[in-house]
C-alpha positions as CSV (number, residue, x, y, z in Angstrom):
1,M,2.9,4.8,-19.8
2,S,5.5,4.4,-17.0
3,I,5.1,2.0,-14.2
4,T,6.9,2.7,-10.9
5,L,7.7,-0.2,-8.6
6,L,8.3,0.3,-4.9
7,S,10.5,-1.7,-2.5
8,M,9.2,-2.8,0.9
9,R,11.4,-0.1,2.5
10,R,9.8,2.5,0.3
11,V,6.3,1.2,1.0
12,E,7.1,1.4,4.7
13,D,8.3,5.0,4.3
14,I,5.3,6.1,2.3
15,T,2.6,4.4,4.4
16,T,4.4,4.7,7.8
17,L,3.5,1.0,8.4
18,K,5.9,-1.6,9.4
19,K,6.6,-4.7,7.3
20,S,4.7,-7.1,9.7
21,R,1.6,-4.9,9.6
22,I,1.7,-4.6,5.8
23,Y,1.8,-8.4,5.4
24,S,-1.0,-8.7,7.9
25,L,-3.1,-6.3,5.9
26,I,-2.3,-8.2,2.7
27,A,-3.4,-11.4,4.3
28,E,-6.7,-9.7,5.4
29,G,-7.2,-8.4,1.8
30,Q,-6.9,-4.8,3.0
31,F,-3.6,-3.9,1.2
32,P,-2.3,-4.4,-2.3
33,A,-0.3,-7.6,-2.8
34,P,3.2,-7.3,-4.1
35,I,4.3,-8.6,-7.5
36,K,7.3,-10.9,-7.9
37,V,9.9,-9.2,-10.0
38,S,12.6,-11.8,-9.6
39,P,13.4,-14.8,-7.3
40,G,13.6,-13.4,-3.8
41,R,12.4,-9.9,-4.8
42,S,8.9,-8.4,-4.6
43,A,7.7,-4.9,-5.3
44,W,4.5,-2.9,-5.2
45,L,3.0,-0.8,-7.9
46,A,3.2,2.8,-6.9
47,S,-0.2,3.4,-8.4
48,E,-1.8,0.8,-6.1
49,I,-0.2,2.2,-3.0
50,D,-1.3,5.7,-4.0
51,K,-4.9,4.4,-4.5
52,W,-4.8,2.7,-1.1
53,I,-3.7,5.9,0.6
54,D,-6.4,7.9,-1.3
55,T,-9.0,5.5,-0.2
56,R,-8.0,5.9,3.5
57,A,-8.1,9.7,3.1
58,K,-11.6,9.5,1.6
59,Q,-12.7,7.3,4.5
60,R,-11.4,9.9,6.9
61,K,-13.4,12.6,5.2
62,S,-16.5,10.6,5.3
63,S,-16.0,10.0,9.0
64,E,-15.4,13.7,9.7
65,E,-18.6,14.6,7.8
66,R,-20.7,12.4,10.1
67,L,-19.5,14.2,13.2
């Protein structure tokens, strides 16, 4: 099994969120927290970011179905 790690820049690109918003969401418990890969370096698991996006897409579908 291969694990892919994403940098902040890559997470920003994938989610279209800015760094400050990502950290706000983490503090609110609404976004996956990064893992520490070395001193001064954090990264996100690609699988967790994919799951976060998938959850948002499912919420959108539920909202559309109620209209």
